C-alpha positions as CSV (number, residue, x, y, z in Angstrom):
1,X,-5.2,10.8,-7.7
2,X,-4.8,13.6,-5.2
3,X,-8.4,14.9,-5.9
4,X,-9.7,11.3,-5.1
5,X,-8.0,11.3,-1.8
6,X,-9.2,14.9,-0.9
7,X,-12.9,13.5,-1.4
8,X,-12.3,11.8,1.8
9,X,-10.0,14.4,3.2
10,X,-11.7,17.8,2.3
11,X,-9.4,19.9,4.6
12,X,-6.3,18.8,2.5
13,X,-4.5,21.5,0.4
14,X,-5.7,21.8,-3.2
15,X,-2.4,20.8,-4.6
16,X,-0.5,17.8,-3.1
17,X,2.7,18.7,-1.2
18,X,6.1,17.6,-2.6
19,X,6.4,14.5,-0.2
20,X,2.9,13.2,-1.4
21,X,3.8,13.9,-5.0
22,X,6.9,11.6,-4.7
23,X,4.6,8.9,-3.1
24,X,2.3,9.2,-6.0
25,X,4.9,9.2,-8.5
26,X,6.5,6.2,-7.0
27,X,3.1,4.3,-7.0
28,X,2.8,5.4,-10.7
29,X,6.1,3.8,-11.7
30,X,4.8,0.5,-10.6
31,X,1.0,0.8,-11.1
32,X,-1.7,2.8,-13.1
33,X,-3.5,5.7,-12.0
34,X,-6.9,3.4,-11.8
35,X,-5.0,1.1,-9.5
36,X,-3.8,3.7,-7.2
37,X,-7.0,5.4,-7.0
38,X,-8.6,2.0,-6.4
39,X,-6.4,1.5,-3.4
40,X,-7.5,5.0,-1.9
41,X,-11.2,4.0,-2.4
42,X,-10.5,0.5,-1.0
43,X,-8.6,1.8,2.2
44,X,-11.5,4.1,2.8
45,X,-14.6,2.2,1.9
46,X,-13.8,-1.6,1.9
47,X,-15.2,-4.2,4.5
48,X,-11.9,-5.9,4.1
49,X,-10.2,-6.4,7.6
50,X,-7.0,-4.8,6.3
51,X,-8.9,-1.7,5.3
52,X,-10.6,-1.6,8.6
53,X,-7.6,-1.8,10.4
54,X,-6.3,1.2,8.4
55,X,-9.5,3.2,9.3
56,X,-9.7,2.0,12.9
57,X,-6.1,2.9,13.5
58,X,-6.2,6.2,11.8
59,X,-3.6,5.1,9.2
60,X,-5.3,6.7,6.3
61,X,-2.5,9.1,5.1
62,X,-1.1,8.4,1.8
63,X,2.4,7.5,3.4
64,X,0.5,4.6,4.8
65,X,-1.9,3.6,2.1
66,X,0.8,3.8,-0.5
67,X,3.5,2.2,1.5
68,X,5.8,0.6,-1.1
69,X,6.1,-2.9,0.6
70,X,2.4,-3.4,1.0
71,X,1.2,-1.7,-2.3
72,X,1.2,-4.6,-4.6
73,X,-1.1,-6.6,-2.2
74,X,-3.1,-3.7,-1.5
75,X,-3.6,-3.3,-5.3
76,X,-5.0,-6.7,-5.6
77,X,-7.3,-6.3,-2.8
78,X,-8.5,-3.0,-4.2
79,X,-9.3,-4.4,-7.6
80,X,-10.9,-7.6,-6.5
81,X,-13.0,-5.5,-4.1
82,X,-13.9,-2.8,-6.7
83,X,-14.4,-5.3,-9.8
84,X,-15.0,-8.8,-9.0
85,X,-14.6,-9.8,-12.7
86,X,-11.0,-8.6,-12.6
87,X,-9.6,-12.0,-12.1
88,X,-11.9,-13.5,-14.6
89,X,-11.0,-13.8,-18.1
90,X,-13.3,-13.4,-21.2
91,X,-14.3,-17.1,-21.2
92,X,-14.7,-17.1,-17.3
93,X,-11.3,-18.5,-16.7
94,X,-9.2,-17.4,-13.8
95,X,-6.7,-15.1,-14.7
96,X,-3.8,-14.2,-12.2
97,X,-2.5,-10.7,-12.4
98,X,1.4,-10.0,-12.5
99,X,1.3,-8.5,-9.1
100,X,-0.5,-11.5,-7.5
101,X,1.9,-13.8,-9.5
102,X,4.9,-12.1,-8.2
103,X,3.5,-12.4,-4.7
104,X,2.5,-16.1,-5.1
105,X,6.0,-16.8,-6.5
106,X,7.7,-15.0,-3.8
107,X,9.6,-12.7,-5.8
108,X,10.5,-10.5,-9.0
109,X,13.1,-12.9,-10.3
110,X,10.7,-16.0,-10.5
111,X,8.1,-13.7,-12.3
112,X,10.7,-12.5,-14.7
113,X,11.5,-16.0,-15.5
114,X,7.8,-16.8,-16.4
115,X,7.8,-13.3,-18.3
116,X,10.4,-14.8,-20.5
117,X,8.1,-17.6,-21.5
118,X,5.4,-15.3,-22.6
119,X,4.0,-15.3,-26.1
120,X,4.6,-12.5,-28.4
121,X,1.1,-11.3,-27.8
122,X,1.5,-11.5,-23.9
123,X,4.7,-9.6,-24.5
124,X,3.2,-6.8,-26.6
125,X,0.3,-6.5,-24.1
126,X,2.8,-6.0,-21.3
127,X,4.9,-3.4,-23.3
128,X,1.5,-1.5,-24.1
129,X,0.6,-1.6,-20.4
130,X,4.0,-0.2,-19.6
131,X,3.9,2.5,-22.2
132,X,0.4,3.6,-20.9
133,X,1.7,3.9,-17.5
134,X,4.5,6.0,-18.7
135,X,1.9,8.2,-20.4
136,X,-0.2,8.5,-17.3
137,X,2.7,9.5,-15.3
138,X,3.6,12.3,-17.7
139,X,0.0,13.4,-17.8
140,X,0.1,13.7,-13.9
141,X,3.2,15.6,-14.1
142,X,1.9,18.2,-16.4
143,X,-1.3,18.4,-14.3
144,X,0.8,19.2,-11.5
145,X,2.9,21.6,-13.4
146,X,-0.3,23.4,-14.6
147,X,-1.8,23.7,-11.2
148,X,1.4,25.2,-9.6
149,X,1.4,27.7,-12.4
150,X,-2.1,28.5,-11.9
151,X,-1.9,29.1,-8.2
């Protein structure tokens, strides 16, 4: 993820500072690596008015891009911008992601009540996604440790 950010900011240090690492790890607690990288790309390349606001105002630091309160919406915008089929199911049915669903319902508690109504297959898919996020987070931590050792 840091390497992706450095593509747009080549004068950054080769290894992310500790404060940035905390931001990245917090983002990984809620989203996948792909989703976080998509937000970075979206902020730097999208024609979306919110992304343009970030660029025009010079708000392209990770502390702004990955701001916890705004990150769920930015992930949605980035995924829709990066892959228009993200919100379409296999049959072309509209699929609402959990992050957008939470926003539409106005809070985590409402989304949790809906989650309790999931089928066993939906619940298993969600658990797989959570486990994948944990694996990705662990891989990032190992990568960070390896880079620090090699400095």
